[in-house]
Structures are given as structure tokens and as C-alpha cells.
N, C-alpha and C positions, 0 to 999 in steps of 0.2 A: 730726290723727289719727295715732296711733302704732301701726303694724302690729306685732303681737306674734309671729305665726308664719304660715307658708304651708304648706298641704297640697296635694299634687299627687296626683291620682287617675287611674288608668286605668279607664275604665268600658266596659261592654258593654251596648248599648241594643238590646233585642229588638224585632223588627218584628211587626206584626199579621199579615203575610202575606209573599208573595214580592215583593220590590221590587228587581229585578235590572236591570243594564245590561251593556253589553259588556265592562266592566272589572271588575265585581264581582258576586257573588251570595252568597246565604246568609241565614239568619234573623235576623242581628243585625249591628251595626256597632260598631267600637271607636273611642272618642274619648278625649280627656283633659280633665280638669276641674282648674282652679286655684282654690283657696279661700284668701282672705286673711282673717285673723281679727284684730280690733282691739277695744279697749275691753272686755277680758275676755269676749269672745264676743258682745257686744251688736251689733257691726257685723261682717258677713260679706260680702265681695265675691266674686263668682264670674265666672270666665271659662271658655270652652269652645273647643276647636278640634277639627277633624277631619283628622288627619294621613293623607295618602294617598301611598303610595310612588310610584305611577304619575304623580303630579302634581308634588310638590315634592321627592320623594326621602326623605320622612320617614315612618316608621311611628310607632305610639303610644309605643313604647319610646324611640326616638330623641327624640321631642318631649318626653317626660317628663324625660329626662336634660338636654336643652337648657334647659328651664324651670328646673331646679335650678341649672344652671351660671350662667344669667343673673341669677337672684335672688341668687346669692352674689357678684355684682359689687359693687364699692365704691359705685357710683352708684345702686344700687337704692333707691327712695324709701321707706324704712321709716317716716320721719316725713313723711306726705303731707298737705299742706294746700292745694295749688293744682294745677290741671290742667297748668300749664306744667311741673311736675316730671315728669309722665308723658311729655309730649312730649320733654323733654330726655333722659329715660332711653331711650325708644324710638329717638330719632334717633342715639344713640350705639351702638346695637346693630349687629352685622354685617349688611351688605346682601346676604345670600345666601338664595335661596329655600328651602334646606334648613332654615332656622330660622323660616320664616314661621308655621307652625302654632303653635309654641311662643310666639312673640312675640304672636300674636293672643290666646292664652289669658291671658297675663300682662297685657297692656294692658287687656283687657276686665275682668279682675278688679279692677285698679286703678281704672278708671272707675266700676265698679259700687260699689266701697267708698267712693270719694270722693262719688259722688252720694248714697249713703245717709247719709253723715256730714253733708252739706250740705243734705239734703232736696231734691235737684234731680234731675229726669229728665235723663239724660246727653245728650239732644239739645241742652241748653243749653250744652254745652261746645264746640259747633261753630258755624261760620258758618251762617247761615240764608238765604244768598243764593239757594239753590235748594230751600228747604224747602217741603214740602206737608204738610197735615194728613190727607191721604187718598191711599192707593195701591190699586191693583187687582192682585192676584196671579193668576198663571196656574197651570196644573197640568201634571204630567208623566205620560205613559203609559209604563210600564216594559216590559221584555222579558218576555213570558209567552205562554201559549197564547191563541188568538183568542177563545175564549168569555170568558176573564177580561178580555181587552182590551175586549170589548164591555161587560161589566158595569162596568168601571172608567170607561169613557167615559159610560155612562148615569148613573153617580153624579156625575161631573164636570159633566155637562149639567144635572142636577138642582140642583147648587149654583149654577148660573148663570155658570160661568167660561167665558171666551171666548178665552183665549190658551193654546195647548196645545203642550207640548214632547213629541215622540214619539221614544223611544229606538230606535235602529237597530242591527242586528246585521250580521254578515258574510254572512248568508244572504239573498240577494235575494228569494227566494220568500217567506220569512217577512216581510220588510219590505213587500213588495207587498201581502200579505194584511193586514198590520197597517194600512196606509194605507187599504185598502178598508174594513176594519172601522170605523176611526175616522171615515172620511167618511160611512159609512152612518148613524152616530149624529149627527154634526155636519154636516148637509147644507148649512148656510149660517151666516154670522155668526161664524165661528171662525177665528182666525189659527193656522196650523200652523208649528211649527218642528221640524226633525228634528235628531237628535243621535247620530252614530255613535261619539262618544267617541274619535275619532282612529284608528279601527282599519281604515278602508278603505285600499285601494291605488287607483292611477289607474283601472284597469279597473272596479273596483267603483263608484267615484264616478261615472264616466261612464255606467255602466249605469243609475244612478238618475235621470239627467236627465229622462227621460220621466215618471217618477213625480213629480218636483219640479214639472214643468210642469203635469201633469194635475191635481194636488191643490193647485196655487197656493201652494206652500210659500213662506213669507216669509223664513225664515232657515235656513241650513245651518250647524250648529255643529261646528267642528273635525272635518272629515271625515277628514283624514289629516295626518301630519307634513308641515310645509311644505318639507322638503328631499327629499321623495319625487318622483321624476321624474313630470311631468304635473300637479303641483299648480298651477303657475303658469297652465297652460292651463285647468284646471278653474276657478280663481279668475276668469279672464277670461270664461269662459262664464257663470258665475253673475252677474257684473257686467252682462253683455249681456242677461240675463234679469231684471234688477232684483231679484235675490235677494241678500240680505245674507249675507255669509260672516263668521261670528263665531268669533273665537279664544277658547279656553277653557283647556285644560290647558297650552298653550304660552305663556300670559300670566300667570305667577304673580308677576312682579316688575316694577318700573318699568323696569328695564333690558330685560327681555323685551318689554315693550310698546313701548319706543322702537325696538327692532329690528323689531317687527311693523309699526310705522308706516313705518319706512324702507323695508322691503321692498315695501309697498303692496299686498299680496295681500288682507289682511283689511280690512273697513270697519266692523267692530263687535267689541267685546270683552265677554266675560262676567266681571264682577268679583265675586269671592267673598271675604268677610272672612277666613276661615281660610286660604285659599290665598295671599292677598295680604299677610298679616302684620298684620291688624287694621285699625282705622279710619284711623290716621294714614297708613299706606302705601296703603290702598285709595283714600282721597280724593286722594292725590297722583297716582295713576294716572288717576282720573276727571278731575281738573283738566287733565292732559295731553291726554286724549282730547277734552275740550271745546275746548281751545285748537287742536287739530289738526282738529277737525270730524268726528271719528269718533263713531258711536253706541255706546252701551253698555247693558247690562242689569245689574241686581243679582241675582246668582244665589245658590244655596244648595247645601250638601252633603247628599247622601242620608243621613238618620239624625241630624239635628240634634235635640238636646233643646231644651226651652223656653228654656234659657240662650242658645244660639247663635241660635235663632229670634228671640228678643227683640232681640238685637244686630243681626240682619239687618233687623228692622223699623226700627230707628233709622237704619241706613244708607239704607234705602229712603226714609224720610221726608225725609232730607237731600238727596234726588236726584229732584226733580220732573221732571227731563228724561231720566230713564232710559226706555228704550224698552219694557222688560218688567221684571217683578218675579217672582222665584221664591222660595218659602220659606213659613214658618209652616205646615208640614205635620205637625208632631208629633202633633196630635190624630188625624190620619188614618192615620199609619203606625206609630206607636210603641205597643207593647203596654204599656209602662210608661215614665213620664216622670220626670225628675229634679225638675222644678218642680211646685209644688202646683197650678198652673193650666196649662192648655194655651195655647200661643200660636197662635191660629188666625185665620182671616179670616171675614167674614160673607158674606151673599148676593152673588153676582157677584164674589167675591174681594175685596170692599172691606175695608180695614183702616186703622186710625189709630193714634195714640199709645197706649201702655200706661199704666195707672194705677200710680202709685207712684214712689218715688225710684230712682236707679241705673238698672238695666236695666228696672225695672218688673215684675219677677217675683220670686217667693219660692221658695227651694230646700227641698225636703223632705229633711232630713238622713238620715232612715232609708232613703229610696229611694237616695240617693247612696251610702250605705254598702253597701246590698244589691246595687247594680249595679256596684260597683267590685271590682277585684281587691284585697282587703284586704291581701294579703301584699306588694303592690307599692306601697302608699301611702307617700309620703315626706313627712316634716315637716321644715321648715326654720325654725329659730327666729331671732328678731332677734339680731344680734351683740351 
């Protein structure tokens, strides 16, 4: 396959409602899309990432520039015939978290294009040592007023989901009311995880211990920065309560995860494709966690289109040993999608492989153009 040109888009994906957490709010989210075009337009490979300044230090403009810079490198596989070329390209890119979203989008587009050319679902390009053909997704309860929290939970219960991530704020009273509301809907049979997105301090974290105990919270995700005084004590308390403390924003790269393991505070890591730099780098992190005996989950970014959701499905299927799976939400939260089909789960969150080659989804070119900032689209032609 000879890649002829690459288009890089900034896209704005609108939500159906308010899906806020402590680090972001608003009616839409900004992502980047990489489009590889080959065989006079007959083959188009797509990749997506969700740059977040508070996670890897990238915004969408930074990521777009980085994509262009990396594609212009001498070793970019314009003539792509084997997956080993993709791994060689990715392995020679800089190992800095500030580039992870850009690398994710490029790698994903290359895999999608190669899979479409070879008529293969991209699962086939990876080891199947931990493969499963079925996973069960959980759901997230975002920051909002209590009546909406209740409606959200009732909808989630109707879908039959039993793993719930509950977003937390810096307002203890709001958090207490949210836990009461959630518990009133899910009286039994549901596992709770809480996620403050790293905004608590020591006092706020310890104030929540009675709530964590009362509602039998299984996982506390990134409560605060691990260099804040009192974090080590909080981590020790969680361990004594058999509550898993999960790293998220602090674990974007293999180097960061190595540091986390060495410090010994966290006993679980949330792995996300966009944040970790795509499949190659995410799977290296997961391999390290397996070897060191730490748990992990496959996570998702708020506001993924069907492209990134489809990629997250692949990573999930490759990891039968993940403790939880988040993602495939685009049907429920996006007002308009980029793919012609929604990537979603069935009753009880059940989901399996997607049909079709590459990522298994088709992109609606009109939707892509409409949702992109047309003035910022960049086209790079084969040298």
C-alpha cells in the first residue's frame, strides 16, 4: 500500500447534554483526527486522539503540529506493507508524554489503513495471549445536579450495567448527596468506583473515608497528586480498607508507571490509548503491570467518537485480565458522531469484536468535514 497523503483535522464533538467532571465542563470536546489516503482514495485509514493539557500537557493544536512533524520524518512508512513497519516507526519516536496523543492518532490510522488493505481486523496484529471475545463495560456518573444524577442512574440500571464510576468534586456535601442518590438507585449488586480527577487535598480525601466505607467503594481513582503531604498516609488507609487506589492522570507513560510501581502507593492503573500513546505503548505498560502484579483497567476519554471507541474496543478484547472496562459511550453522549455507526455495548454492558476490517468502523466524510475546523486542516503529501 502506498500512502498518497495525510489529512490532519481538529474536530469539535458536541454532547447531547452536560457531561462534566472536576477538570472540564462544556457542551463539546475537541479531539484530533488523522486520515491516511491510499489507492486514489479507495483506502482511508483513521486515527483519533483526545489531547488533554491537564494530563499530558498537549492541547489539540499542539497535537496537530506534532502529528505533522512526525509524519514528515524520514522513517514514516509511506509504503506500508507489514505491521512491523508501524512498530518500527513508533518505537523510534520520542518517549515523552507531551507527544502521546499525536502518536496514538498516527499509529491508529496506520493500523486501520493496513487492516483495510489486508482485509484484517486489527486484533490480528497483536498477541492473543490475553484475548477474549467478550467484555462488559461500566458507566460513568458525571458531575451534575441530583435530579439528573438520579435519572442517569436509572438509565444505567435499565441498561443492566453493574460497574459504576462516580465523578467527585471538591464539595463534600455534593459528593455525599451524589453517593446517596446513586445508592438509592443501585441498592445492591453494583460496584462503585469514585474519581475526583486528582483535585482533592489531604483533608478532603480523609473527609471522604466514611463515605468510602459506608458505600463499599471498591476503587478510588487518583484522589490527589502523589507528592501532596498526606498522600502516603491516605494510600496506607485505603490499603487497610481493601480499597484499590488507582493511578490515572499521573500514569501517561511507561516511565511514569515505573515510578508509580517503585513508590508503592498505587495498586492499580487506568490505561487509556490516547493518554498512553496508542496500542504499542499501552500494551507495554500493561505488560509491566502484569509482571509486577498490579491490577489495571482499560479506560476511555470523555467525548470519544466512534473511531477512538472502536480502538478502545480492540484494546479491551486484548486484555481479558483487566479489572474494569470503560468506553463505547458515543451512542449515549454524542449529539453527532464521525462514524456512520455508533460503537456501543449491549445489555449488561456486553460487547464483542466489531465487524469489518481495520478498526471495524466506517467514517462519514461529510460529518468529519462538518465537525472539523476547516481552516485548520492540514494536508501532507507523500514526498
